[in-house]
N, C-alpha and C positions, 0 to 999 in steps of 0.2 A: 329273533334275528341271526343273522349270521352279519359275524364284524365287518365284511369284506366286502355283505352288500353295501349299494349303494342310493340312498334317497334320494327322491324327486320329489320336488313340494310345487303338486301344479295348483296356479290360481285362474282359474275360469270358470264364469256365470254359467255357461253352459254345458246342463248336466251332462247332453247325449258326445259330446265333447270331451268331458272330465271323463265319462267312466270309456271312452273309446282310449284316450293315451293311457289309463289306467289299466287298459286286458291289455295294448300292446308293450307297455316299459314291462310289466310284473310277467310279463314274456318270455320277453329277455333277458330276468336277474333283474332286475330292481324294484328297488320298493315304493309305493308312491305315499304319500300323504295330500288328501283334497282343501280346497278351499275355495269358497264360491263365489268369495267378494274382495275389493279391494281392502280394507280393514280389518277382517281378519287370515288374509293370506297376508300384509304386514304384518299383523301380529303374530306371525306362526314365525316369520322369513326373521324378526329379531329376535324374538323368545329363544331357538335355537339353529343347527348346523346344521344346512342339506347340503347334499352334492351337486346342485344344479338346483334353480327355480325355471320353469315353462310359466310364461306369466302372460295372459291376454291383454290386450291394449285397452279395447275397447269396455271396462266393464264400467256396469254402473256407481252412482254416486261416487265411488275413488277411483282412477283409473289406469293405469298401468304404467303412465308414465310417472303420474304419482309416488306411485307405490315403489317402483321403479328406484328412483334419486332417493324416495326416503330408506331406501334396502341400502342404496351406493353410501349412502354416510357412513354404516357401520359395518358390512359386510361385502367378501370378493369374490364371491363364488358366482359359476355364470352363468349368465340368464341369457333364456329363449325367448324371443317376444314372442307372442299370434297375433295378428293383425289381418284385420279384412281391407286393411289400406296396402296397394305398394305403391303409392307416391312416393317418389325421391325426400320429399322433404317431413314425409310421417314417418320416414327409416334415417332421417338425419333428428330428426329428432329422438329418435328411439335412444339412438344411440350415442348423442348427448345425455340421454338418461340417467346411461352405464351399462346399456344392454349390451352381449356381444355378439347377438345373431338375434335374424330373425326368420318368421314362416307364413306367408300370408295362407291365409283361408281361402278358398277351401285346400287341404291339404292333406297328403299320404300320410301316413302313419307311422308308415314305415322310412317315411323322410323322416321325419321327424326324428324317430329314435336312431338314424342315423348320425341326426344334427347332432346328437344331443351326448350320445358314443363319441363324434369327433370333439365335441368342447373338453366332456370332460375327459377326453383324453390328455390336450393339451393343457387343462386346470390342474394335472399330476405331473408335480418332475420324476416322479420317479418312470412315468406311462409315456414321458416325449420321447418322440420321434423326429429324425431328424432339425429340425429347429430345437431343442432340447441338447444338443452335445455341438454347441455352440464351442468355438476356439478359447473364448477371450470372457470371463465373468464381468469384464469392466470394459468399456468404449471408450475412449478421450477421444475429443476432436475441438476446435480453435472453439468451438463457441457451446455445443454441446456434450453434454457425458451422458452415459446409461453404467449404471451399475445393478446387476443384474445380481448380485447376493440380493440387493437390498430393495430389488425390485423402484429403481428410483430417476428418473430423469431429467437433470436438472440443465435448462438454457442461461449463460451466464449468470450463473448459480441461483438461478430461479427455479425455484420447482414447479415440475408440469402435472396439474393432475391429469393422469390418461386412462382410461375402461382398459382390461385386461386387450381387447383385441385391437387398440392403436399400441398398446406397447409391444404388441409377440410383434404386428407388423413394422412398426420400428424398428424394432429390436434386428429385426431377419432381413432389413433392406441394411440395415448401416454394418451390419454382421458378414454381409456381400460387397462391398461397397465396389462400385464401380459395375455392376454387374445387372443386364437387364433382364427385366421378370416379368412376363406377360400376367393377363388378370387369372387367367385357368394356373398357372405354376404358382402362384401365390394364394391362391382356394387351395390348392392340395398342401402347401408346403405351412401355411401359418392358421389356415381353418379344418384343415385333414379332411376336404373334399376330393375329392374323385371323379363324380360322376354327375355329381347335380352341383348346383349352387348358382346362384347370381352373381353375374360377372360388376354389376351396379352394386355393389354389398364392397367391391374393393377400391370402387373408386369413392365409395361415400367414406370410408372411411379413412381413405387421403387426403380428400378434404378435410376433413375434423384433424385429423392431426399436421393438416400445414397449417392450420388455422392456428389453435394450438401452439407450434410451433415458432407460426410469425407473432403471434402477440409476446412473447418474452424477446424475439428478433428476426427480422424480419429475415434475414441472410441466416438462420438457421431452418427457415418456412425451404427455403432454394436449393435446401439438400435434397429432399425427395426430388426427385426432375421426371417430369416427364418426357418420355421417348414414343413422341406419333408414330399411329402407328403399332405401336410395337406395345409400351406398357410402359413401368416405371423403373427407377433408379437410385439408388441414392450414394450422390458426389460431394467433396469438399473442395472450397472453393481455396488455393493454395494464398490467396491475399492477405 
């Protein structure tokens, strides 16, 4: 295997879907490793390093949410969740467990490959675009500090535990203070999605981000403001 090849772990109990994903990913130059149960997939994820994990939500015995939670205790690689459920509660549960993105079944294999590429592009520092070229490595406000070198967010000196996408979204907004972004732009800049993507993904991440900020300081949560009919912006209360 070439050293620069990226390896994707596919945790999916349906053989047909595993084979389909394997075919499309390997056609695009990726190396794939397969697991058909949550237990075997978790063992592989803990014991090895992968560039990205594709994880089915509805796995027998040990479900995808549990697998994701366990992986996140020790690993930070991107996780793309596959789900037959599209309700907001399921998306929130997946994101809360540590997933970076999700695709609802039935899906287009090409869309999955594009989302995989977008997540990988965002997670590898040397390949970042736009969002990576931030003007400051440390953003500091009255209640909030974002240290991009340490990938650390603190509110009133309290460390927050954010998923990779929650961090990316917060940092992008904070680095563009008072600039209003619509959902399409945020998908393009933060998720690297240009021609597809569920706009509710942005809303779900904003909701979770506000909740986590608000647990430390309610005024910190208010820094992420909704501009009705347009989108979101980061604003600082001068008081």
